[in-house]
Backbone as numpy.savetxt, mean C-alpha at the origin, in Angstrom:
# Nx Ny Nz CAx CAy CAz Cx Cy Cz
14.51 -25.61 -7.72 13.06 -25.36 -7.54 12.47 -24.87 -8.86
11.36 -25.46 -9.27 10.73 -25.04 -10.51 10.02 -23.71 -10.33
10.12 -22.84 -11.33 9.41 -21.58 -11.29 7.92 -21.82 -11.51
7.12 -20.96 -10.92 5.67 -21.05 -11.15 5.29 -20.42 -12.48
6.24 -19.74 -13.11 5.90 -19.00 -14.32 6.42 -19.69 -15.57
5.62 -19.59 -16.61 6.08 -19.95 -17.94 6.00 -18.67 -18.76
7.11 -17.93 -18.90 7.04 -16.61 -19.51 6.60 -16.61 -20.95
6.56 -17.76 -21.61 6.22 -17.78 -23.03 4.74 -17.66 -23.31
3.89 -18.09 -22.36 2.47 -18.13 -22.73 1.50 -17.63 -21.66
1.96 -17.28 -20.48 1.05 -16.76 -19.47 0.45 -17.81 -18.58
0.84 -19.07 -18.73 0.36 -20.09 -17.81 1.18 -20.06 -16.54
0.80 -20.85 -15.56 1.56 -20.96 -14.32 2.10 -22.36 -14.21
3.37 -22.46 -13.82 4.02 -23.75 -13.75 4.13 -24.24 -12.31
4.45 -25.49 -12.15 4.67 -26.03 -10.83 3.41 -26.64 -10.25
3.56 -27.22 -9.05 2.47 -27.96 -8.42 1.45 -27.07 -7.76
1.76 -25.80 -7.55 0.84 -24.93 -6.81 -0.46 -24.72 -7.58
-0.37 -24.32 -8.84 -1.54 -24.25 -9.72 -1.54 -25.52 -10.55
-2.50 -26.38 -10.29 -2.55 -27.67 -10.97 -3.34 -27.57 -12.28
-2.79 -28.16 -13.32 -3.50 -28.20 -14.60 -4.79 -29.00 -14.45
-5.87 -28.45 -14.99 -7.17 -29.10 -14.84 -7.78 -29.31 -16.23
-8.12 -30.53 -16.55 -8.74 -30.83 -17.84 -10.25 -30.62 -17.74
-10.93 -30.45 -18.88 -12.39 -30.31 -18.84 -13.07 -31.49 -18.17
-12.52 -32.68 -18.34 -13.13 -33.88 -17.76 -13.03 -33.88 -16.23
-12.02 -33.21 -15.69 -11.81 -33.19 -14.24 -12.49 -32.01 -13.56
-12.97 -31.06 -14.35 -13.41 -29.79 -13.80 -14.50 -29.95 -12.74
-15.54 -30.67 -13.05 -16.65 -30.78 -12.10 -16.23 -31.48 -10.82
-15.47 -32.57 -10.95 -15.10 -33.34 -9.77 -14.13 -32.58 -8.86
-13.14 -31.93 -9.48 -12.10 -31.29 -8.66 -12.43 -29.84 -8.30
-12.84 -29.06 -9.28 -13.06 -27.64 -9.01 -14.37 -27.39 -8.28
-15.44 -28.06 -8.72 -16.77 -27.79 -8.14 -17.01 -28.67 -6.91
-17.03 -29.98 -7.10 -17.31 -30.86 -5.97 -16.19 -30.81 -4.93
-14.97 -30.64 -5.40 -13.84 -30.56 -4.47 -13.94 -29.37 -3.53
-14.65 -28.31 -3.94 -14.78 -27.12 -3.10 -15.69 -27.34 -1.90
-16.35 -28.51 -1.85 -17.16 -28.81 -0.67 -16.27 -29.12 0.53
-15.04 -29.57 0.25 -14.11 -29.86 1.33 -13.15 -28.69 1.58
-12.75 -28.01 0.50 -11.82 -26.89 0.61 -12.07 -25.97 -0.58
-12.15 -24.65 -0.37 -12.39 -23.74 -1.49 -11.39 -23.97 -2.62
-11.85 -23.80 -3.85 -10.99 -23.94 -5.01 -10.99 -22.64 -5.81
-9.85 -22.33 -6.38 -9.72 -21.14 -7.22 -9.19 -21.58 -8.57
-9.93 -21.26 -9.63 -9.56 -21.67 -10.98 -9.12 -20.45 -11.78
-7.94 -20.56 -12.38 -7.39 -19.50 -13.23 -7.59 -19.89 -14.68
-8.42 -19.14 -15.40 -8.66 -19.36 -16.83 -7.72 -18.45 -17.62
-6.95 -19.07 -18.52 -5.96 -18.35 -19.30 -5.92 -18.91 -20.71
-5.11 -18.29 -21.58 -4.90 -18.81 -22.94 -3.53 -18.34 -23.42
-2.88 -19.14 -24.28 -1.54 -18.78 -24.76 -1.49 -17.44 -25.49
-2.58 -17.06 -26.15 -2.60 -15.83 -26.93 -3.00 -14.59 -26.10
-3.31 -14.79 -24.84 -3.85 -13.72 -23.97 -2.74 -12.84 -23.43
-2.63 -11.61 -23.96 -1.62 -10.68 -23.49 -1.72 -10.34 -22.01
-2.90 -9.97 -21.53 -3.04 -9.67 -20.10 -2.67 -10.84 -19.19
-2.86 -12.08 -19.70 -2.47 -13.24 -18.90 -0.97 -13.23 -18.63
-0.19 -12.81 -19.62 1.26 -12.71 -19.43 1.59 -11.64 -18.40
0.87 -10.52 -18.45 1.09 -9.44 -17.48 0.74 -9.88 -16.06
-0.18 -10.82 -15.95 -0.69 -11.27 -14.66 0.27 -12.22 -13.95
1.27 -12.71 -14.66 2.13 -13.77 -14.13 2.73 -13.45 -12.75
3.41 -12.31 -12.57 4.03 -12.05 -11.27 3.01 -11.98 -10.13
1.86 -11.36 -10.42 0.83 -11.24 -9.39 0.30 -12.60 -8.97
0.03 -13.47 -9.94 -0.52 -14.78 -9.61 0.51 -15.68 -8.95
1.77 -15.46 -9.25 2.81 -16.20 -8.55 2.79 -15.88 -7.06
2.71 -14.59 -6.74 2.62 -14.17 -5.34 1.33 -14.66 -4.71
0.24 -14.59 -5.47 -1.05 -15.05 -4.96 -0.97 -16.51 -4.57
-0.37 -17.32 -5.42 -0.25 -18.75 -5.14 0.49 -19.00 -3.85
1.54 -18.23 -3.62 2.34 -18.41 -2.42 1.57 -18.02 -1.17
0.64 -17.07 -1.30 -0.06 -16.57 -0.12 -1.32 -17.35 0.24
-1.98 -17.98 -0.75 -3.28 -18.59 -0.46 -3.32 -20.10 -0.61
-2.21 -20.72 -1.04 -2.26 -22.16 -1.34 -2.64 -23.00 -0.13
-2.37 -22.53 1.08 -2.76 -23.30 2.26 -4.25 -23.26 2.54
-4.92 -22.20 2.09 -6.34 -22.04 2.37 -7.23 -22.42 1.20
-6.66 -22.44 -0.01 -7.43 -22.68 -1.23 -6.67 -23.66 -2.11
-7.39 -24.57 -2.77 -6.78 -25.44 -3.78 -6.81 -24.69 -5.11
-5.67 -24.64 -5.76 -5.51 -23.81 -6.95 -5.41 -24.65 -8.21
-6.18 -24.24 -9.24 -6.16 -24.93 -10.53 -6.01 -23.91 -11.65
-5.57 -24.40 -12.81 -5.48 -23.56 -14.00 -6.14 -24.30 -15.16
-6.83 -23.56 -16.00 -7.55 -24.13 -17.14 -7.20 -23.34 -18.39
-6.70 -24.05 -19.40 -6.43 -23.43 -20.70 -7.77 -23.25 -21.42
-8.17 -22.01 -21.62 -9.48 -21.72 -22.19 -9.65 -22.30 -23.59
-8.56 -22.41 -24.34 -8.65 -22.95 -25.69 -9.07 -24.41 -25.71
-8.90 -25.09 -24.59 -9.23 -26.51 -24.52 -10.48 -26.77 -23.70
-11.16 -25.70 -23.29 -12.28 -25.89 -22.36 -13.48 -25.03 -22.72
-13.82 -25.01 -24.03 -14.95 -24.21 -24.49 -16.24 -24.47 -23.74
-16.66 -25.72 -23.55 -17.91 -25.99 -22.83 -17.87 -25.51 -21.38
-16.69 -25.59 -20.74 -16.56 -25.12 -19.35 -16.74 -23.60 -19.30
-16.13 -22.90 -20.25 -16.27 -21.45 -20.28 -17.73 -21.05 -20.49
-18.41 -21.79 -21.35 -19.81 -21.49 -21.61 -20.66 -21.78 -20.37
-20.40 -22.90 -19.72 -21.16 -23.27 -18.53 -20.96 -22.27 -17.40
-19.71 -21.80 -17.23 -19.40 -20.88 -16.14 -19.53 -19.41 -16.56
-19.94 -19.19 -17.81 -20.15 -17.84 -18.34 -18.87 -17.00 -18.27
-17.75 -17.62 -18.58 -16.48 -16.90 -18.66 -16.41 -16.24 -20.02
-16.47 -14.91 -20.06 -16.54 -14.19 -21.32 -15.27 -13.42 -21.66
-14.33 -13.37 -20.71 -13.08 -12.65 -20.97 -11.95 -13.30 -20.17
-10.73 -13.04 -20.62 -9.54 -13.58 -19.96 -8.59 -12.43 -19.62
-7.85 -12.60 -18.55 -7.86 -13.71 -17.60 -9.07 -13.65 -16.68
-9.36 -14.78 -16.06 -10.47 -14.87 -15.12 -10.08 -15.76 -13.95
-10.36 -15.30 -12.75 -10.23 -16.13 -11.55 -11.63 -16.43 -11.05
-11.89 -17.71 -10.80 -13.23 -18.13 -10.37 -13.09 -18.95 -9.09
-13.71 -18.47 -8.03 -13.64 -19.13 -6.73 -14.90 -19.97 -6.51
-14.68 -21.22 -6.07 -15.78 -22.11 -5.72 -15.69 -22.42 -4.23
-16.87 -22.47 -3.60 -16.93 -22.80 -2.18 -18.23 -23.54 -1.90
-18.13 -24.65 -1.20 -19.33 -25.43 -0.89 -20.03 -25.98 -2.11
-19.25 -26.23 -3.17 -19.84 -26.79 -4.38 -20.52 -25.78 -5.28
-20.34 -24.48 -4.99 -21.00 -23.43 -5.77 -20.01 -22.33 -6.14
-20.23 -21.66 -7.29 -19.40 -20.49 -7.61 -19.64 -19.41 -6.55
-18.57 -18.88 -6.01 -18.70 -17.88 -4.95 -18.24 -16.50 -5.38
-17.31 -16.44 -6.34 -16.72 -15.15 -6.71 -16.04 -15.27 -8.06
-16.25 -14.27 -8.91 -15.53 -14.17 -10.17 -14.73 -12.89 -10.21
-13.47 -12.98 -10.62 -12.61 -11.80 -10.70 -12.05 -11.70 -12.12
-12.73 -10.99 -13.00 -12.23 -10.87 -14.37 -11.17 -9.79 -14.49
-10.28 -9.95 -15.46 -9.29 -8.92 -15.72 -8.08 -9.01 -14.81
-7.22 -7.98 -14.89 -5.97 -7.92 -14.14 -6.14 -6.94 -12.97
-5.75 -7.39 -11.78 -5.90 -6.56 -10.58 -4.65 -6.66 -9.71
-4.41 -5.65 -8.86 -3.29 -5.73 -7.91 -3.51 -6.88 -6.94
-2.41 -7.44 -6.46 -2.47 -8.58 -5.55 -3.35 -8.31 -4.35
-3.18 -7.15 -3.72 -3.91 -6.88 -2.48 -5.41 -6.85 -2.70
-5.85 -6.33 -3.86 -7.29 -6.28 -4.14 -7.84 -7.69 -4.35
-7.05 -8.58 -4.97 -7.50 -9.97 -5.13 -7.61 -10.64 -3.77
-6.61 -10.43 -2.92 -6.63 -11.03 -1.59 -7.81 -10.53 -0.77
-8.10 -9.24 -0.88 -9.26 -8.68 -0.16 -10.55 -9.35 -0.60
-10.71 -9.51 -1.92 -11.92 -10.13 -2.44 -12.04 -11.59 -2.00
-10.93 -12.31 -2.03 -10.95 -13.72 -1.63 -11.20 -13.87 -0.14
-10.63 -12.99 0.66 -10.77 -13.10 2.12 -12.21 -12.96 2.57
-13.01 -12.23 1.80 -14.43 -12.09 2.15 -15.14 -13.44 2.15
-14.59 -14.39 1.38 -15.19 -15.73 1.30 -14.34 -16.79 2.00
-13.06 -16.50 2.18 -12.14 -17.45 2.82 -11.39 -16.70 3.93
-11.98 -16.63 5.13 -11.39 -15.82 6.21 -9.98 -16.23 6.62
-9.59 -17.47 6.32 -8.26 -17.94 6.72 -7.12 -17.20 6.02
-7.42 -16.53 4.91 -6.39 -15.80 4.17 -5.89 -14.63 5.01
-4.58 -14.49 5.09 -3.96 -13.39 5.81 -3.61 -12.27 4.83
-4.12 -11.09 5.10 -3.90 -9.98 4.17 -2.54 -9.30 4.38
-2.28 -8.84 5.60 -1.08 -8.04 5.82 -1.29 -6.65 5.22
-0.31 -5.76 5.34 -0.44 -4.41 4.80 -0.39 -4.40 3.27
-1.04 -3.43 2.68 -1.02 -3.27 1.24 0.36 -2.73 0.83
1.15 -3.48 0.07 2.50 -3.01 -0.29 2.49 -1.74 -1.12
1.39 -1.45 -1.78 1.33 -0.24 -2.59 1.39 1.02 -1.73
0.85 0.93 -0.50 0.89 2.08 0.40 2.33 2.37 0.80
3.08 1.32 1.12 4.48 1.52 1.51 5.27 2.11 0.34
4.97 1.69 -0.88 5.65 2.24 -2.06 5.35 3.73 -2.20
4.12 4.12 -1.92 3.74 5.53 -2.02 4.49 6.36 -0.98
4.59 5.84 0.25 5.34 6.56 1.28 6.82 6.66 0.92
7.38 5.60 0.37 8.78 5.63 -0.03 9.02 6.70 -1.10
8.07 6.84 -2.01 8.19 7.88 -3.03 8.15 9.27 -2.39
7.26 9.44 -1.39 7.18 10.72 -0.71 8.46 11.02 0.05
8.98 10.02 0.77 10.21 10.23 1.54 11.40 10.52 0.63
11.34 10.01 -0.60 12.41 10.27 -1.57 12.18 11.58 -2.31
11.13 12.30 -1.93 10.76 13.59 -2.53 10.36 13.46 -4.00
9.89 12.28 -4.38 9.34 12.08 -5.72 7.85 12.38 -5.63
7.52 13.66 -5.60 6.14 14.08 -5.34 5.15 13.66 -6.45
5.52 13.73 -7.74 4.56 13.27 -8.76 4.18 11.80 -8.60
5.18 10.96 -8.33 4.90 9.53 -8.15 4.07 9.30 -6.89
4.44 9.96 -5.80 3.69 9.80 -4.55 2.25 10.27 -4.72
2.06 11.39 -5.41 0.71 11.91 -5.62 -0.13 10.93 -6.42
0.44 10.38 -7.48 -0.31 9.43 -8.31 -0.70 8.19 -7.51
0.25 7.65 -6.74 -0.02 6.43 -6.00 -1.02 6.65 -4.87
-0.84 7.71 -4.11 -1.78 7.99 -3.03 -3.17 8.31 -3.58
-3.22 9.01 -4.71 -4.52 9.36 -5.30 -5.28 8.10 -5.73
-4.57 7.17 -6.38 -5.21 5.93 -6.81 -5.71 5.13 -5.62
-4.89 5.05 -4.57 -5.28 4.29 -3.38 -6.46 4.94 -2.68
-6.45 6.28 -2.61 -7.55 6.98 -1.92 -8.85 6.89 -2.71
-8.73 6.81 -4.02 -9.92 6.64 -4.85 -10.56 5.28 -4.59
-9.71 4.26 -4.36 -10.22 2.92 -4.04 -10.87 2.88 -2.67
-10.31 3.61 -1.72 -10.84 3.59 -0.35 -10.84 5.01 0.21
-11.89 5.79 -0.09 -11.94 7.19 0.36 -11.97 7.36 1.88
-12.26 6.27 2.62 -12.32 6.36 4.07 -10.95 6.12 4.73
-9.95 5.77 3.95 -8.64 5.46 4.50 -7.96 6.72 5.03
-7.66 6.72 6.32 -6.94 7.85 6.90 -5.49 7.89 6.40
-4.90 6.72 6.16 -3.50 6.71 5.75 -3.30 7.31 4.37
-4.18 7.00 3.43 -4.01 7.57 2.10 -4.35 9.06 2.11
-5.31 9.46 2.95 -5.61 10.89 3.09 -4.40 11.62 3.67
-3.78 11.01 4.67 -2.59 11.61 5.28 -1.45 11.70 4.26
-1.31 10.65 3.43 -0.29 10.69 2.40 -0.50 11.82 1.41
-1.75 12.00 0.97 -2.06 13.10 0.05 -1.82 14.45 0.72
-2.19 14.54 1.98 -1.94 15.77 2.75 -0.45 16.11 2.74
0.38 15.08 3.01 1.82 15.31 3.06 2.38 15.71 1.69
1.85 15.12 0.64 2.31 15.47 -0.71 2.02 16.94 -0.99
0.80 17.37 -0.68 0.42 18.77 -0.94 1.23 19.73 -0.06
1.48 19.33 1.18 2.28 20.19 2.06 3.71 20.31 1.55
4.29 19.19 1.10 5.66 19.22 0.59 5.76 20.10 -0.65
4.66 20.19 -1.38 4.64 21.04 -2.57 4.28 22.48 -2.27
4.02 22.80 -0.99 3.68 24.16 -0.60 2.25 24.55 -0.86
1.35 23.54 -1.02 -0.05 23.83 -1.32 -0.90 23.66 -0.05
-0.81 24.65 0.81 -1.42 24.57 2.13 -2.95 24.44 2.06
-3.58 25.23 1.23 -5.05 25.20 1.15 -5.55 23.85 0.64
-4.88 23.30 -0.38 -5.28 22.00 -0.91 -5.08 20.92 0.15
-3.99 21.02 0.90 -3.72 20.05 1.96 -4.84 20.08 3.00
-5.31 21.27 3.35 -6.41 21.40 4.32 -7.68 20.74 3.79
-7.93 20.89 2.49 -9.13 20.28 1.90 -9.07 18.76 1.98
-7.89 18.18 1.83 -7.74 16.74 1.93 -8.10 16.25 3.32
-7.69 17.00 4.34 -8.02 16.61 5.72 -9.51 16.71 6.00
-10.16 17.69 5.39 -11.59 17.86 5.62 -11.89 18.17 7.08
-12.95 17.56 7.58 -13.39 17.81 8.96 -12.89 16.77 9.95
-12.03 15.87 9.51 -11.56 14.81 10.40 -10.77 15.40 11.55
-11.21 15.13 12.77 -10.53 15.64 13.95 -9.75 14.55 14.67
-10.31 13.35 14.70 -9.66 12.25 15.41 -8.89 11.38 14.42
-7.63 11.15 14.74 -6.79 10.32 13.89 -6.33 9.11 14.66
-6.27 7.99 13.98 -5.80 6.76 14.61 -4.44 7.00 15.27
-4.34 6.70 16.56 -3.13 7.05 17.31 -1.90 6.31 16.79
-2.07 5.04 16.40 -0.93 4.28 15.88 -0.47 4.86 14.54
-1.45 5.21 13.69 -1.11 5.81 12.40 -0.38 7.14 12.61
-0.90 7.96 13.53 -0.28 9.26 13.79 1.13 9.12 14.32
1.36 8.09 15.13 2.70 7.87 15.67 3.67 7.46 14.58
3.22 6.60 13.67 4.10 6.09 12.63 4.25 7.06 11.46
3.13 7.58 10.97 3.15 8.38 9.75 3.06 9.88 10.00
2.78 10.28 11.24 2.73 11.71 11.54 1.33 12.18 11.88
1.28 13.20 12.72 0.01 13.78 13.15 -0.31 14.98 12.27
-1.35 14.90 11.46 -1.61 15.99 10.51 -2.00 17.30 11.18
-2.63 17.23 12.36 -3.02 18.46 13.04 -1.80 19.19 13.59
-0.88 18.44 14.19 0.36 19.06 14.66 1.14 19.61 13.47
1.15 18.84 12.39 1.85 19.25 11.17 1.29 20.57 10.66
-0.02 20.65 10.59 -0.67 21.84 10.05 -0.45 23.05 10.96
-0.56 22.84 12.26 -0.33 23.93 13.21 1.09 24.47 13.09
2.06 23.57 13.02 3.46 23.97 12.89 3.70 24.70 11.57
3.13 24.18 10.50 3.31 24.81 9.19 2.72 26.20 9.14
1.54 26.37 9.73 0.90 27.69 9.72 1.70 28.68 10.55
2.29 28.22 11.64 3.13 29.10 12.47 4.34 29.59 11.69
4.92 28.71 10.88 6.14 29.08 10.17 5.89 30.12 9.09
4.63 30.33 8.74 4.31 31.32 7.72 4.21 32.73 8.30
4.21 32.84 9.62 4.14 34.14 10.27 5.52 34.81 10.26
5.52 36.10 10.11 6.78 36.83 9.98 7.65 36.72 11.23
7.03 36.64 12.41 7.80 36.64 13.64 8.17 35.23 14.10
7.90 34.23 13.29 8.19 32.85 13.69 9.69 32.59 13.61
10.12 31.62 14.39 11.52 31.21 14.46 12.09 30.96 13.06
13.16 31.65 12.68 13.73 31.46 11.33 14.25 30.04 11.10
14.51 29.30 12.17 14.99 27.93 12.01 14.00 27.06 11.26
12.73 27.36 11.40 11.70 26.50 10.80 10.88 27.22 9.73
11.44 28.31 9.18 10.69 29.06 8.18 10.35 28.23 6.95
11.20 27.27 6.60 10.95 26.48 5.40 10.05 25.29 5.62
9.57 25.07 6.85 8.81 23.86 7.14 7.52 23.79 6.32
6.88 24.92 6.11 5.59 24.93 5.41 5.71 24.55 3.94
6.92 24.57 3.40 7.10 24.24 1.98 8.04 23.06 1.79
8.09 22.18 2.79 8.86 20.95 2.64 10.29 21.01 3.14
10.67 22.10 3.82 12.05 22.22 4.28 12.28 21.57 5.63
11.92 20.29 5.74 11.98 19.60 7.04 13.43 19.35 7.47
14.26 18.91 6.55 15.65 18.60 6.90 16.37 19.85 7.36
16.16 20.96 6.67 16.81 22.21 7.05 16.35 22.68 8.42
15.05 22.54 8.69 14.52 22.95 9.99 15.13 22.13 11.11
15.19 20.82 10.92 15.76 19.94 11.95 17.23 20.26 12.16
17.98 20.43 11.07 19.42 20.72 11.19 19.65 22.03 11.94
18.83 23.05 11.64 19.00 24.35 12.29 18.67 24.26 13.78
17.65 23.51 14.14 17.26 23.37 15.54 18.28 22.55 16.32
18.82 21.52 15.69 19.86 20.72 16.35 21.10 21.58 16.59
21.44 22.40 15.61 22.58 23.29 15.75 22.37 24.26 16.91
21.15 24.76 17.05 20.85 25.67 18.16 20.98 24.95 19.49
20.52 23.71 19.54 20.66 22.92 20.77 22.11 22.81 21.22
22.98 22.63 20.28 24.38 22.36 20.60 25.19 23.61 20.91
24.68 24.77 20.49 25.50 25.98 20.63 24.85 27.09 21.42
23.66 26.87 21.98 22.94 27.94 22.67 22.97 27.77 24.18
22.35 28.71 24.85 22.19 28.63 26.30 21.24 27.50 26.64
21.25 27.02 27.89 20.35 25.92 28.26 18.88 26.20 27.96
18.43 27.43 28.24 17.01 27.74 28.00 16.69 27.75 26.51
17.58 28.33 25.72 17.37 28.36 24.27 17.47 26.95 23.68
18.41 26.17 24.21 18.55 24.79 23.74 17.34 23.94 24.08
16.76 24.18 25.25 15.56 23.45 25.65 14.39 23.80 24.75
14.28 25.07 24.38 13.21 25.49 23.48 13.36 24.84 22.10
14.60 24.78 21.64 14.87 24.14 20.35 14.52 22.65 20.42
14.82 22.02 21.54 14.51 20.60 21.71 13.01 20.37 21.64
12.22 21.22 22.29 10.77 21.07 22.27 10.22 21.26 20.86
10.78 22.19 20.12 10.33 22.39 18.74 10.67 21.17 17.88
11.82 20.59 18.15 12.18 19.37 17.42 11.19 18.25 17.69
10.77 18.12 18.93 9.80 17.08 19.26 8.48 17.32 18.52
8.10 18.59 18.36 6.88 18.90 17.58 7.07 18.50 16.11
8.26 18.79 15.58 8.55 18.43 14.19 8.48 16.91 14.01
9.07 16.17 14.95 9.07 14.71 14.86 7.65 14.16 14.96
6.83 14.75 15.84 5.44 14.31 15.97 4.66 14.59 14.69
4.98 15.70 14.04 4.29 16.05 12.79 4.68 15.10 11.66
5.96 14.73 11.61 6.45 13.90 10.51 6.19 12.41 10.73
6.18 11.96 11.98 5.97 10.54 12.26 7.27 9.78 12.39
7.19 8.64 13.06 8.38 7.87 13.40 9.08 7.27 12.18
8.34 7.00 11.10 8.94 6.35 9.94 9.60 7.33 8.97
9.39 8.61 9.17 10.00 9.57 8.25 11.51 9.58 8.46
12.30 9.46 7.40 13.76 9.48 7.55 14.28 10.73 8.23
13.58 11.86 8.05 14.01 13.10 8.70 13.91 12.96 10.22
12.87 12.29 10.69 12.72 12.04 12.13 13.85 11.16 12.65
14.13 10.09 11.96 15.18 9.18 12.39 16.55 9.86 12.41
16.86 10.60 11.37 18.14 11.30 11.32 18.22 12.37 12.40
17.10 13.05 12.63 17.08 14.11 13.65 17.28 13.56 15.05
16.67 12.42 15.34 16.83 11.82 16.67 18.28 11.37 16.90
18.91 10.85 15.85 20.32 10.47 16.00 21.19 11.70 16.24
20.85 12.79 15.57 21.62 14.02 15.75 21.44 14.57 17.18
20.23 14.48 17.70 19.98 14.93 19.08 20.79 14.10 20.06
20.82 12.80 19.85 21.57 11.92 20.75 23.04 12.31 20.81
23.59 12.66 19.66 25.00 13.07 19.63 25.22 14.35 20.42
24.24 15.27 20.36 24.35 16.53 21.10 24.23 16.27 22.60
23.28 15.45 22.98 23.01 15.21 24.40 24.10 14.40 25.08
24.73 13.49 24.33 25.67 12.58 24.96 27.12 12.78 24.50
27.40 13.97 23.95 28.77 14.21 23.50 29.69 14.46 24.71
């Protein structure tokens, strides 16, 4: 299988992005968009950012080729086209629909942002989840707080209304022991998407549990929860379940369920804790 990339110059190889000459531009890119939207990638061999764009555009081609006809134009050979379409910088993606320019995307952008922009004009495009969000959660779960903070901050800046990125920032601040800052991230939001809360954790339960652990008379098993000691709290509660009286074990089990609800189903601590409980219950 031929690669879509030509690492030497920033062009795209293969049949997915078709080479388009200046003579073919109007017939294929403009008039052709009356039957199916067309996306033209303007690049040049000397363009550094074009080389950086290669992996992103390879993925883009794989995701949108069924909904959009894809072309590539070497800017060095298409001066009049660049002037006509007012292309002033490279790289440039230009979408045509119904015989008219519909969207211009100059510069280098993450794949998901390109897909979002294109979907506004071509509804057939399937977005799926933003992979950058999953990367940010993975950094948090790995306790790489600087990386998680940077990624969640960038994502939240792009979409300040996103509950998931707000929740991610909240978790980063909580893991770092910054309770007041974490509260500020939550703001006045009272209602959280139930599916998000189930998967990524309920911030209100999390905050309530963390504040309780700061009290002097709180259960020593969960004293470290407010500063990121989730694994230790779960291990201590599981140990109590296995070695205590039925009433004490039941209380520990209920606290574990609160911890799991706070952390969410995807947190590795939740998954490990549930497996540990199963071993205690069915030994």
